[in-house]
N, C-alpha and C positions, 0 to 999 in steps of 0.2 A: 957346304959344312953344316949350314943352318938346316937344310932339309934332313941331313943324317941325324942331327941332334934332335930334331921333331919327330923323326921315325923312332929314335931310341927312347924319347919320352913317352909316345903313345904306347909302345910295347911295355914299357915299365909300368905305366898307370893301368894298363889293360890287365895286368896281373894281379891288381889290388882287389880286395873284397868291396862289395857294394851292399848299401842299405837303402831304403826310400829316403828321399829327401825331406819329407814331412808326413805327418799322419794323413792317412786317406780313409774315408768313411764310405760305407755302402749300406744300403737298405733294401730290403725285398721280402721274399718269403721263402720257406723251407720247401724244396719240391716234394719231400715225402711227407712231413708233418702238417704243410699247409699253413704254418703259423708265421707271423711277422718275425723278421730276423734282421740284425744288423751286425755289421763287421767293421773293424777299423784295423788297418795296418799301420803299425807304429815303426818307426825307425828303432834299430837295435845296436848295441856296441859290436865291434870288431870280435870275431871268434865265438860269439854267442849262438850263431846258427839261426834256424827257424823255430819258433816256439809259439804256443797257443796258451791262452787262459780264458775264463768264462766270467763275464760281468753279469751280476744278479740285479734284479729289480730294484733291490734297496741300495744299489750303488757299490756294494762291496765286491771285491774281485777274488777269484780263486787263485791258488797258487798257478804259475806258468810252468808248463812242461815242454821239454824239447819234442819237436815232431820227428820222431825216429821210429824205425820199423817194429821195435819191441812195444810201442804204445798202441800198436793197431788192435782194435777190439772187434770189429765187424768189417767184413768185406762184401756182404749182400748188397748189390745194387749201388754201392758207394763204398767210400772208405771212412771209417769212424775210428776215433782215437780215444784211449782211456785217460781221463783226468783224475783217477783215484776217487776220492771221496766226492769230487764234483761231477761225476757220472761220465758221460761221453760227449763228444762233438762230431757230427757227421758231415758228409759232403765236404770234406776238407780239400779233395783232390783238385778242385778247379782253381781256387785261389793259389794253392801251393804250387800248381802247374804254372801259373803266371809268374809267380816270383822266380821259380827255378828256370823257367823258359827265357826270362830276361836276365838271368845271371844274378839275381839278388841272393846274397849270401846270408844275410842277417836281418830278421824282422820278428815282430811279436804280433800275433793275431789275437784281438779281443773280440770275442763273440758273445752276444747278449743271450744266446739261447742254445739249444742242444743241437742245431743244425746251422750251417753256414747258408746264407741267401744263395739262391740259385741264379738270380739275376737273369740273364737271357738264356742261360743253359750252356754258355760257353765261358772262356776265360777273357773275353774281348773287353769287358768293361773293366776289368782289373788292369789289364795291359794299357788300355787307353789313359786310365787315371795315373799310372806310374810313368808312362811316357810324357804326360802333360806336365806333371809335377816334378819329374827329374829323379835322379839317383845321386847318392853321395859316395865318393870313392874314399874307402876307409885305410888308415895305416896299418894294414895287415895284408899279407899275401894270401890270395885264393888257394884253397886246398882241394885236392881231389881224391876220389877213392879210385886208384888205378886197378883194373881187373887183370889179375895175373893168370888164373886158372878158370876155364870154362865151367859155368854152373848151369844145369838145365833141370826143371821141374816139369812134370807131365800130370795131365788128367785126361784119360783115354787118349783121344787124338790131338788134344790141345797141348800147347807147351809154352813155357817162357825161359828165356835163357840170357845169360850174360857172358860175353866173351872179350878176350884181350882185343884191342883195336886202338890204332893211333888216331884218336878223335873221340868225339861224343856223339854217337850214332843210334838211331832207332829203325828197326825194320820189323813192321806191324803188318800182320795180314788177318782178315776177317772172313768168314764164310757163313753166310745165312741163307736158309732155304726161302728166299724172298727174291723176286725179280727186281725189285727196287733196290736192293742191296746187293745180294749175290756175293761173289768173292772179290774183295778188294785189298790191296796191298799199297803201303806207302814206306818208302825207304828216305830217311831223313837225317842229313848230316847237320848237326844242331849249330846254329849261332843265334844270338838274341834277335837279330833282325829277321832271320828266316822264321823263327818261331812266331814272331808277332805278325808276320805276313801270311804264313802257309798254315798255322796250327791254331792260333788263339781263338779265332771266330768259329770254330766248328762246334756244334751244339750237341748236346746229349739226345738221345733217341729212344723211342719205345714203340710197342706194337698195341694197337687198339684192342687186339684180342686179349691182351693181358691184363688191361686196366681194371676191370671189374675185380678180379681176383687179387691184384695188388692192393686196391683200396680197401678191400675187405680186411686185408692183413695190416693195414695201417701205413702203407706205402702209396707214393704218387698222388697224395692228397692235395699237393700244390701244383701238380703237373698240369700245363696248358700249352695251346699253341704259341704262347708268348715266350716259353722257355724251353720248349722241347721239339723235336721232328716227331711227328705222329705218323707211323706207318699202319695203313689199313689195307690188309691183304697186298695187293700190288699197286698201291696208290699212295702218294704223299699227301696228307691232309692239310698241310701248311699252304695257305695261299700264295705266299711269296717263295715256295719252292725251296730249293736247296741253295747254300751259299757256295759250295763247291760240289761238283759231280760226285765226288768221292768224300763227301762230308762225314759218312759214317766211320770210316776208317781213321780219317784225321781226328775225329773225337777220341776214338780209342788211343791214339797216339798222344793226344792231349792228357788223357787220364793217366797214361803211362809215365808221362813225364812228372806229373803230380805225385804219382805212387812211389816213384823210384827216388824222388827227393827225400823220402824218409830214410834214405841211407845215412842222412845226416850231412852229407857233402855231395856235390855234383860227382856222377860217376863218369870216370874217363875209360871208355870201353864202348862195346855194342851191346845193345838190348835187342833181342828178336823174340816174336811172339806169333803164335797161331792159334785162333780162337781163343785168344787170351781175356784177360779181365783183373778186376781188383784182386780176386783170391790168388791167382798165379802170380801176379806182380808182388804180392806181400810173401808168398812162399819163396820166390826166387831170391828176395832180399834175406830171408831166413837162411837159404842155402849158402848165399854169400858169406854171411857172417858165422857160419858154423865153423869155419877154420880160418885162421889168420893166414894160412898159405894162400888163400884165394884171391888176396888183394894187399895193396900197400897205400899208405897216404903219402901223397906227394904234393910239392908246391907247384904253383903254376909256372914258375920259372925253371922248373925241372922238366917240363913238357917240351916235346919237340918243337923246333923253332917253326915248323909249318903249321903248328896248330894256332892258327891266328883268329879262330872263331871269336875270341873274347874281345877283339876290336870292332866286330860288326854289329853295332848297335842300331836299334831302331831309328829310322830317320826322325829328326826333330827333338829327340830326348836329350836333355841337358844333363851331362854328367859333371858334377861339381867336385873338384878335387879338394881334399882335406889340406893341400898344399896351399899356404897363403903368401902372398907377395910380401917382401919386407922393404921393397924399394919404394 
């Protein structure tokens, strides 16, 4: 009986919304502008979602804005969001990927410049900090955007699609004319623990042949072997090599998790892409929200019982419940 009660309690608590347990601070540089940058992830109230604001040198803060698809301002090389009179903040996809990948529903990002710090080029440092500091379960049910009709957007032979599926899944394939990368595919059924283990540490990458042109255009000014995988013809320039044999496609999947979080809620369905990227990720969300017939908003308790991904948290994370003992 006690075991049954414990299982019931775990199932019930796993359907609750999460926020970070305490503010988390990060400092580094912008991979594109090359300037110092800092970011704070702050706890946020239930049902507030993920939002972002900018902190200025004199200490004053901009208004906060929901991190949602219609705030996307640019998708060239990264995802940038529009903060109205406060300009834009770019490279949001890695930190948002970490939050969404770990199942965090509510958080406020405070960034002190126009670009989030790149850190090591992956989401690992964000994930490590969240796992170490823990999460707080909140008194509100998780909500999902359930895909009802398939949506697909194309650019030549590249595409991105959202499809009905009993779970939260990603099927990402890339194809580069490089023997180092070539054609790679990753099929990923999401849980927070699997995200932390299989996706979070995959780094961004680029080609040495493109570096001069990008820097002349004001991009990749902060890129280095400390925060990017550098590919020179058919050779990896990083002395420590790759973290995974297929690290390139894993990073594309990491980006997709972050970009699709701009739906405003986690998507219950399957995302597929071939030769995709930030632009197609944004376009498929635009296609999704073009008609209310494409989706419905559902509570976690309304999902099939076999969807137990919410219980699979990373090892060592402390999930503090809002429920307090009165005994």
